[in-house]
C-alpha positions as a Python dict, from the first residue, in 0.01 Angstrom:
ca = {
    (1, 'M'): (0, 0, 0),
    (2, 'K'): (253, -222, 179),
    (3, 'R'): (-22, -479, 234),
    (4, 'L'): (-115, -465, -135),
    (5, 'F'): (244, -515, -248),
    (6, 'F'): (274, -807, -8),
    (7, 'L'): (-32, -975, -158),
    (8, 'F'): (101, -928, -511),
    (9, 'A'): (426, -1088, -399),
    (10, 'V'): (248, -1381, -239),
    (11, 'A'): (41, -1439, -551),
    (12, 'A'): (355, -1433, -766),
    (13, 'L'): (538, -1674, -536),
    (14, 'L'): (247, -1916, -538),
    (15, 'C'): (256, -1925, -916),
    (16, 'Q'): (635, -1957, -933),
    (17, 'S'): (639, -2234, -674),
    (18, 'G'): (443, -2467, -901),
    (19, 'L'): (136, -2469, -679),
    (20, 'A'): (-65, -2315, -960),
    (21, 'D'): (49, -2586, -1205),
    (22, 'E'): (-71, -2879, -992),
    (23, 'P'): (-339, -2731, -765),
    (24, 'S'): (-501, -3060, -668),
    (25, 'T'): (-180, -3189, -506),
    (26, 'R'): (-144, -2907, -253),
    (27, 'T'): (-300, -2877, 90),
    (28, 'V'): (-637, -2712, 129),
    (29, 'G'): (-468, -2441, 337),
    (30, 'A'): (-226, -2359, 56),
    (31, 'A'): (-515, -2340, -190),
    (32, 'V'): (-700, -2097, 37),
    (33, 'E'): (-393, -1877, 71),
    (34, 'Q'): (-362, -1858, -307),
    (35, 'A'): (-732, -1770, -335),
    (36, 'H'): (-695, -1507, -62),
    (37, 'A'): (-389, -1344, -217),
    (38, 'T'): (-545, -1341, -564),
    (39, 'L'): (-874, -1195, -443),
    (40, 'W'): (-708, -913, -249),
    (41, 'S'): (-455, -824, -516),
    (42, 'K'): (-697, -838, -809),
    (43, 'F'): (-1064, -806, -714),
    (44, 'I'): (-1091, -610, -389),
    (45, 'V'): (-1055, -241, -460),
    (46, 'A'): (-944, 49, -243),
    (47, 'D'): (-1294, 120, -111),
    (48, 'G'): (-1315, -233, 31),
    (49, 'L'): (-1571, -383, -209),
    (50, 'I'): (-1533, -697, -416),
    (51, 'H'): (-1568, -637, -790),
    (52, 'D'): (-1717, -914, -1000),
    (53, 'Y'): (-1425, -893, -1242),
    (54, 'V'): (-1147, -659, -1349),
    (55, 'G'): (-1282, -409, -1600),
    (56, 'E'): (-1361, -46, -1671),
    (57, 'L'): (-1579, 107, -1402),
    (58, 'P'): (-1905, 280, -1491),
    (59, 'T'): (-1902, 659, -1492),
    (60, 'P'): (-2168, 886, -1337),
    (61, 'E'): (-2319, 917, -1683),
    (62, 'D'): (-2330, 536, -1722),
    (63, 'C'): (-2510, 500, -1389),
    (64, 'E'): (-2758, 776, -1469),
    (65, 'L'): (-2839, 649, -1819),
    (66, 'G'): (-2826, 279, -1729),
    (67, 'R'): (-2525, 135, -1915),
    (68, 'P'): (-2491, -155, -1960),
    (69, 'N'): (-2837, -152, -1793),
    (70, 'S'): (-3007, 25, -1503),
    (71, 'I'): (-2981, -279, -1276),
    (72, 'G'): (-2604, -283, -1310),
    (73, 'W'): (-2604, -647, -1418),
    (74, 'W'): (-2289, -757, -1601),
    (75, 'S'): (-2090, -453, -1482),
    (76, 'P'): (-1784, -491, -1255),
    (77, 'I'): (-1986, -347, -964),
    (78, 'E'): (-2287, -576, -999),
    (79, 'N'): (-2259, -759, -666),
    (80, 'G'): (-2060, -544, -424),
    (81, 'P'): (-2261, -593, -100),
    (82, 'M'): (-2372, -946, -188),
    (83, 'F'): (-2014, -1065, -227),
    (84, 'T'): (-1848, -839, 29),
    (85, 'G'): (-2100, -902, 305),
    (86, 'T'): (-2085, -1279, 263),
    (87, 'Y'): (-1705, -1270, 247),
    (88, 'L'): (-1674, -1045, 553),
    (89, 'V'): (-1819, -1320, 771),
    (90, 'A'): (-1539, -1552, 656),
    (91, 'I'): (-1271, -1288, 710),
    (92, 'C'): (-1393, -1221, 1063),
    (93, 'E'): (-1350, -1592, 1131),
    (94, 'R'): (-1007, -1589, 967),
    (95, 'A'): (-906, -1299, 1192),
    (96, 'R'): (-1036, -1484, 1498),
    (97, 'R'): (-831, -1793, 1412),
    (98, 'T'): (-509, -1617, 1320),
    (99, 'G'): (-523, -1320, 1555),
    (100, 'A'): (-325, -1135, 1286),
    (101, 'A'): (-348, -756, 1272),
    (102, 'A'): (-344, -773, 890),
    (103, 'D'): (-658, -991, 888),
    (104, 'R'): (-836, -756, 1129),
    (105, 'E'): (-748, -465, 903),
    (106, 'E'): (-890, -649, 604),
    (107, 'A'): (-1216, -701, 793),
    (108, 'K'): (-1229, -328, 871),
    (109, 'R'): (-1170, -243, 507),
    (110, 'L'): (-1454, -467, 392),
    (111, 'A'): (-1686, -316, 654),
    (112, 'T'): (-1594, 31, 533),
    (113, 'G'): (-1699, -69, 182),
    (114, 'L'): (-2033, -197, 307),
    (115, 'L'): (-2093, 125, 499),
    (116, 'K'): (-2034, 318, 177),
    (117, 'C'): (-2298, 110, -4),
    (118, 'A'): (-2552, 225, 256),
    (119, 'S'): (-2441, 589, 249),
    (120, 'V'): (-2423, 704, -114),
    (121, 'S'): (-2798, 748, -160),
    (122, 'D'): (-3049, 980, 6),
    (123, 'V'): (-3318, 711, -23),
    (124, 'P'): (-3364, 549, 322),
    (125, 'G'): (-3289, 176, 320),
    (126, 'F'): (-3126, 172, -23),
    (127, 'I'): (-2815, -45, -52),
    (128, 'A'): (-2611, 35, -364),
    (129, 'R'): (-2448, -248, -557),
    (130, 'G'): (-2119, -58, -562),
    (131, 'V'): (-1979, 272, -683),
    (132, 'G'): (-1834, 395, -1010),
    (133, 'T'): (-1546, 615, -1110),
    (134, 'D'): (-1624, 909, -879),
    (135, 'G'): (-1658, 691, -570),
    (136, 'K'): (-2029, 761, -522),
    (137, 'C'): (-2223, 714, -849),
    (138, 'H'): (-2428, 394, -851),
    (139, 'Y'): (-2703, 213, -1036),
    (140, 'P'): (-3059, 288, -917),
    (141, 'L'): (-3183, -69, -871),
    (142, 'G'): (-3071, -284, -580),
    (143, 'S'): (-3226, -609, -456),
    (144, 'Q'): (-3280, -829, -153),
    (145, 'D'): (-2984, -1037, -271),
    (146, 'Q'): (-2766, -730, -215),
    (147, 'T'): (-2942, -607, 99),
    (148, 'H'): (-2947, -921, 313),
    (149, 'P'): (-2575, -1004, 277),
    (150, 'W'): (-2508, -644, 383),
    (151, 'F'): (-2676, -721, 717),
    (152, 'Y'): (-2513, -1066, 732),
    (153, 'G'): (-2166, -916, 707),
    (154, 'M'): (-2237, -615, 926),
    (155, 'E'): (-2368, -826, 1217),
    (156, 'A'): (-2068, -1059, 1204),
    (157, 'Y'): (-1830, -765, 1203),
    (158, 'A'): (-2012, -572, 1477),
    (159, 'N'): (-1996, -872, 1711),
    (160, 'S'): (-1648, -993, 1613),
    (161, 'G'): (-1451, -786, 1860),
    (162, 'I'): (-1261, -629, 1570),
    (163, 'P'): (-1410, -276, 1562),
    (164, 'T'): (-1341, -29, 1839),
    (165, 'D'): (-1638, 79, 2051),
    (166, 'E'): (-1676, 393, 1839),
    (167, 'E'): (-1646, 198, 1512),
    (168, 'R'): (-1905, -49, 1634),
    (169, 'K'): (-2145, 234, 1721),
    (170, 'V'): (-2118, 364, 1364),
    (171, 'V'): (-2191, 18, 1221),
    (172, 'V'): (-2487, -48, 1450),
    (173, 'A'): (-2632, 299, 1389),
    (174, 'K'): (-2624, 238, 1014),
    (175, 'M'): (-2783, -107, 1057),
    (176, 'V'): (-3063, 48, 1263),
    (177, 'E'): (-3113, 320, 1004),
    (178, 'V'): (-3144, 71, 717),
    (179, 'A'): (-3357, -177, 911),
    (180, 'N'): (-3599, 93, 1026),
    (181, 'A'): (-3637, 213, 667),
    (182, 'L'): (-3710, -140, 547),
    (183, 'E'): (-3961, -189, 828),
    (184, 'A'): (-4134, 132, 717),
    (185, 'A'): (-4143, -1, 360),
    (186, 'D'): (-4295, -334, 474),
    (187, 'W'): (-3961, -505, 399),
    (188, 'K'): (-3947, -417, 33),
    (189, 'C'): (-3613, -295, -105),
    (190, 'P'): (-3633, 65, -230),
    (191, 'C'): (-3492, 195, -557),
    (192, 'D'): (-3299, 517, -623),
    (193, 'G'): (-3255, 781, -893),
    (194, 'A'): (-3504, 768, -1177),
    (195, 'F'): (-3671, 470, -1009),
    (196, 'A'): (-3716, 635, -667),
    (197, 'G'): (-4048, 539, -515),
    (198, 'E'): (-4031, 190, -666),
    (199, 'F'): (-3911, -133, -506),
    (200, 'R'): (-3704, -429, -624),
    (201, 'G'): (-3705, -724, -389),
    (202, 'D'): (-3949, -825, -116),
    (203, 'F'): (-3835, -1009, 197),
    (204, 'K'): (-4190, -1120, 275),
    (205, 'L'): (-4241, -1340, -32),
    (206, 'D'): (-4345, -1701, 28),
    (207, 'R'): (-4000, -1838, -46),
    (208, 'H'): (-3733, -2023, 155),
    (209, 'H'): (-3468, -1779, 38),
    (210, 'G'): (-3654, -1470, 155),
    (211, 'A'): (-3801, -1625, 471),
    (212, 'V'): (-3455, -1709, 603),
    (213, 'M'): (-3322, -1365, 512),
    (214, 'Y'): (-3611, -1181, 678),
    (215, 'L'): (-3592, -1377, 1003),
    (216, 'H'): (-3215, -1346, 1011),
    (217, 'I'): (-3222, -967, 974),
    (218, 'L'): (-3475, -935, 1257),
    (219, 'K'): (-3273, -1161, 1488),
    (220, 'A'): (-2944, -999, 1385),
    (221, 'M'): (-3083, -658, 1478),
    (222, 'H'): (-3161, -791, 1824),
    (223, 'Q'): (-2811, -939, 1845),
    (224, 'V'): (-2645, -604, 1779),
    (225, 'T'): (-2883, -369, 1960),
    (226, 'G'): (-3035, -578, 2240),
    (227, 'E'): (-3363, -395, 2178),
    (228, 'P'): (-3666, -616, 2260),
    (229, 'V'): (-3870, -485, 1966),
    (230, 'W'): (-3652, -676, 1719),
    (231, 'L'): (-3695, -1003, 1907),
    (232, 'E'): (-4071, -944, 1925),
    (233, 'R'): (-4080, -887, 1549),
    (234, 'Y'): (-3872, -1201, 1495),
    (235, 'H'): (-4110, -1421, 1694),
    (236, 'A'): (-4417, -1272, 1524),
    (237, 'A'): (-4266, -1313, 1177),
    (238, 'A'): (-4155, -1670, 1246),
    (239, 'Q'): (-4513, -1784, 1315),
    (240, 'E'): (-4683, -1569, 1050),
    (241, 'R'): (-4864, -1778, 788),
    (242, 'F'): (-4844, -1716, 416),
    (243, 'V'): (-5184, -1673, 255),
    (244, 'D'): (-5132, -1899, -47),
    (245, 'S'): (-4946, -2193, 109),
    (246, 'G'): (-5084, -2168, 463),
    (247, 'K'): (-4736, -2244, 595),
    (248, 'T'): (-4565, -2051, 869),
    (249, 'R'): (-4240, -1877, 788),
    (250, 'I'): (-4056, -2130, 1008),
    (251, 'E'): (-4209, -2416, 807),
    (252, 'V'): (-4093, -2254, 483),
    (253, 'C'): (-3744, -2219, 628),
    (254, 'A'): (-3750, -2585, 736),
    (255, 'A'): (-3835, -2704, 384),
    (256, 'G'): (-3496, -2593, 250),
    (257, 'Y'): (-3423, -2452, -94),
    (258, 'P'): (-3622, -2723, -280),
    (259, 'Y'): (-3927, -2521, -172),
    (260, 'D'): (-3820, -2250, -417),
    (261, 'R'): (-3779, -2463, -729),
    (262, 'E'): (-4099, -2346, -897),
    (263, 'Q'): (-4008, -1980, -846),
    (264, 'I'): (-3632, -2000, -913),
    (265, 'K'): (-3543, -2237, -1192),
    (266, 'N'): (-3234, -2458, -1204),
    (267, 'I'): (-3125, -2391, -847),
    (268, 'D'): (-2903, -2695, -811),
    (269, 'R'): (-2676, -2634, -1109),
    (270, 'G'): (-2722, -2264, -1171),
    (271, 'Q'): (-2840, -2070, -867),
    (272, 'L'): (-2670, -2210, -557),
    (273, 'W'): (-2460, -1896, -538),
    (274, 'I'): (-2757, -1686, -429),
    (275, 'Y'): (-2822, -1931, -142),
    (276, 'V'): (-2479, -1910, 23),
    (277, 'G'): (-2567, -1601, 227),
    (278, 'S'): (-2906, -1739, 328),
    (279, 'Q'): (-2744, -2072, 426),
    (280, 'G'): (-2503, -1881, 646),
    (281, 'A'): (-2797, -1689, 790),
    (282, 'L'): (-2979, -2017, 857),
    (283, 'A'): (-2675, -2145, 1046),
    (284, 'K'): (-2674, -1830, 1259),
    (285, 'L'): (-3046, -1865, 1329),
    (286, 'A'): (-2988, -2222, 1445),
    (287, 'E'): (-2699, -2106, 1664),
    (288, 'W'): (-2899, -1824, 1823),
    (289, 'E'): (-3230, -2008, 1868),
    (290, 'T'): (-3331, -2104, 2223),
    (291, 'D'): (-3647, -2296, 2130),
    (292, 'E'): (-3533, -2656, 2068),
    (293, 'Q'): (-3818, -2735, 1828),
    (294, 'V'): (-3749, -2430, 1610),
    (295, 'Q'): (-3377, -2494, 1629),
    (296, 'S'): (-3432, -2851, 1502),
    (297, 'Q'): (-3630, -2713, 1206),
    (298, 'Y'): (-3345, -2481, 1117),
    (299, 'R'): (-3096, -2766, 1141),
    (300, 'A'): (-3313, -2988, 924),
    (301, 'A'): (-3314, -2719, 655),
    (302, 'L'): (-2936, -2683, 674),
    (303, 'A'): (-2903, -3056, 610),
    (304, 'I'): (-3153, -3054, 321),
    (305, 'N'): (-2961, -2772, 153),
    (306, 'A'): (-2628, -2945, 213),
    (307, 'Q'): (-2753, -3270, 63),
    (308, 'G'): (-2872, -3085, -246),
    (309, 'A'): (-2535, -2915, -278),
    (310, 'Q'): (-2345, -3239, -231),
    (311, 'A'): (-2523, -3386, -533),
    (312, 'V'): (-2359, -3126, -762),
    (313, 'I'): (-2031, -3032, -595),
    (314, 'G'): (-1846, -3293, -805),
    (315, 'D'): (-1876, -3064, -1108),
    (316, 'Y'): (-1556, -2898, -988),
    (317, 'A'): (-1367, -3187, -1147),
    (318, 'T'): (-1488, -3082, -1494),
    (319, 'F'): (-1305, -2749, -1471),
    (320, 'D'): (-984, -2738, -1673),
    (321, 'N'): (-734, -2493, -1526),
    (322, 'N'): (-574, -2462, -1870),
    (323, 'D'): (-897, -2372, -2049),
    (324, 'D'): (-842, -2075, -2281),
    (325, 'K'): (-1195, -1963, -2371),
    (326, 'V'): (-1239, -1590, -2430),
    (327, 'F'): (-1345, -1378, -2133),
    (328, 'G'): (-1486, -1068, -2301),
    (329, 'H'): (-1697, -927, -2020),
    (330, 'A'): (-1425, -682, -1926),
    (331, 'R'): (-1518, -519, -2259),
    (332, 'W'): (-1874, -465, -2141),
    (333, 'R'): (-1926, -150, -2347),
    (334, 'E'): (-1867, -351, -2665),
    (335, 'G'): (-2044, -660, -2534),
    (336, 'Y'): (-2370, -473, -2465),
    (337, 'P'): (-2377, -215, -2745),
    (338, 'D'): (-2749, -174, -2820),
    (339, 'W'): (-2833, 72, -2544),
    (340, 'F'): (-3176, 235, -2520),
    (341, 'P'): (-3342, 454, -2251),
    (342, 'Q'): (-3498, 248, -1972),
    (343, 'T'): (-3799, 397, -1800),
    (344, 'T'): (-3924, 78, -1632),
    (345, 'Q'): (-3763, -215, -1454),
    (346, 'A'): (-3888, -436, -1737),
    (347, 'D'): (-3696, -213, -1979),
    (348, 'A'): (-3384, -262, -1769),
    (349, 'E'): (-3420, -639, -1775),
    (350, 'K'): (-3477, -629, -2152),
    (351, 'M'): (-3166, -414, -2193),
    (352, 'A'): (-2968, -662, -1985),
    (353, 'S'): (-3064, -943, -2225),
    (354, 'K'): (-2913, -769, -2529),
    (355, 'R'): (-2561, -904, -2567),
    (356, 'D'): (-2301, -966, -2834),
    (357, 'P'): (-2172, -1321, -2776),
    (358, 'K'): (-1888, -1271, -3025),
    (359, 'V'): (-1739, -1007, -2797),
    (360, 'L'): (-1826, -1164, -2464),
    (361, 'G'): (-1707, -1515, -2540),
    (362, 'E'): (-1780, -1828, -2338),
    (363, 'R'): (-1535, -1813, -2048),
    (364, 'K'): (-1767, -1643, -1797),
    (365, 'Y'): (-2028, -1914, -1834),
    (366, 'Y'): (-1759, -2180, -1812),
    (367, 'E'): (-1655, -2038, -1474),
    (368, 'V'): (-2017, -1998, -1363),
    (369, 'A'): (-2102, -2365, -1422),
    (370, 'R'): (-1772, -2529, -1328),
    (371, 'M'): (-1629, -2296, -1062),
    (372, 'R'): (-1898, -2072, -910),
    (373, 'N'): (-2162, -2339, -861),
    (374, 'P'): (-1932, -2609, -719),
    (375, 'L'): (-1766, -2364, -478),
    (376, 'A'): (-2108, -2228, -375),
    (377, 'A'): (-2206, -2590, -311),
    (378, 'A'): (-1892, -2630, -100),
    (379, 'A'): (-1986, -2326, 105),
    (380, 'I'): (-2343, -2449, 159),
    (381, 'I'): (-2217, -2789, 278),
    (382, 'A'): (-1957, -2639, 511),
    (383, 'L'): (-2195, -2381, 657),
    (384, 'A'): (-2435, -2662, 743),
    (385, 'G'): (-2168, -2848, 940),
    (386, 'Y'): (-2248, -3145, 713),
    (387, 'E'): (-1953, -3370, 790),
    (388, 'E'): (-2033, -3625, 518),
    (389, 'G'): (-1952, -3356, 263),
    (390, 'Y'): (-1626, -3224, 409),
    (391, 'E'): (-1399, -3433, 187),
    (392, 'P'): (-1547, -3313, -144),
    (393, 'V'): (-1551, -2958, -4),
    (394, 'Q'): (-1177, -2975, 53),
    (395, 'A'): (-1120, -3137, -286),
    (396, 'A'): (-1316, -2861, -458),
    (397, 'I'): (-1117, -2591, -279),
    (398, 'R'): (-788, -2754, -382),
    (399, 'H'): (-888, -2799, -745),
    (400, 'Y'): (-864, -2446, -884),
    (401, 'D'): (-569, -2235, -993),
    (402, 'Y'): (-717, -1914, -858),
    (403, 'A'): (-465, -1692, -1033),
    (404, 'K'): (-619, -1791, -1367),
    (405, 'L'): (-981, -1711, -1284),
    (406, 'N'): (-1164, -1409, -1425),
    (407, 'M'): (-1464, -1394, -1192),
    (408, 'A'): (-1436, -1313, -821),
    (409, 'E'): (-1691, -1574, -711),
    (410, 'F'): (-1406, -1800, -609),
    (411, 'F'): (-1426, -1616, -276),
    (412, 'F'): (-1675, -1893, -195),
    (413, 'A'): (-1368, -2113, -142),
    (414, 'E'): (-1273, -1903, 159),
    (415, 'V'): (-1634, -1893, 279),
    (416, 'A'): (-1633, -2274, 273),
    (417, 'Y'): (-1291, -2310, 433),
    (418, 'Y'): (-1363, -2081, 727),
    (419, 'A'): (-1696, -2255, 787),
    (420, 'L'): (-1515, -2588, 827),
    (421, 'P'): (-1383, -2675, 1174),
    (422, 'P'): (-1025, -2546, 1219),
    (423, 'A'): (-758, -2804, 1140),
    (424, 'K'): (-606, -2958, 1451),
    (425, 'P'): (-228, -2931, 1508),
    (426, 'N'): (-34, -3244, 1414),
    (427, 'N'): (30, -3328, 1780),
    (428, 'A'): (-328, -3264, 1894),
    (429, 'P'): (-549, -3557, 1995),
    (430, 'Q'): (-776, -3667, 1710),
}
């Protein structure tokens, strides 16, 4: 509680100091501290998970019936592991740089939230998107976009030196449990509840996004366990050829996200956010790789992705910190009123498309286009170590008044910042 009160106080002081009024004139470090204080005081809840926005949590009945839909899209708990896992990597780096006990405790809290996501279901390998009012109810449909960042964050935490030996054992045991279940399911993501026995998400699809995720999980499991079987699976998967394209998984990784454009529309200006975790995973694969040829392919892909992101990062400048459009998504019960029973995943997607724009307003989509995508671009550039893009990355981070944002995706600002090289002291040689 003391930590929470401190963060509220910091957020208030940042606003009172005038930093929020002229965000672009402050240092990038000051901008990150405002983002950090706002995220922890407003969007990160007691269980350690990031909520998409501040709003009424779903009840057990909502989760069982599928309100606002059985996928959990548009609810406050839509992206718990996706956001929290990706953010945990940044917080582990923050803790390493600062050495502060408070930052280490934040990392532990985030890891505790991720462990909960893997523990509230009796379906092996299922990663819940988050939990509702009773601390355990959850929507039945997950995805690979929730599952991979869970591993991404867990590996970083396990090998950060932050957990005690006993805490690390718990984390690694859960990672092994989930990974073994996915291996048994041929790397398809299982569903829960009324959809038990079904899958949503397949790591083995012929796609850059999934290829990076799959290889990263296999290599990450070797990093945390040291068990040879995971390294053997990694090497086999890396050279496996896809039937339709004839390309190896390494070649698909090397092609970068442009490879996915036919499958995932409008990546550059609408979907970069789902590539932040896989870009971070690609950077880790490049770091861990001992084969110079494979390592060069990973690095080539990092650069391709960074160049694509640099082409759109400038959209941050179109965001007006004084914009007053209506953010109605916190009223999700009113915004998605036409509920019907959903017996198939197609039903759930159809239900998710039924919305009342008069209630929901336009602010969410304003933030998606002008905040989420540019900051995701910043993270992709920084994670690549793409020095040509560092200046716009810093400018994007400085641009926003984080206290005025409604959606938690601004955590990408911290992901970007802690992927950049640490600033040198003023008296250090340049």
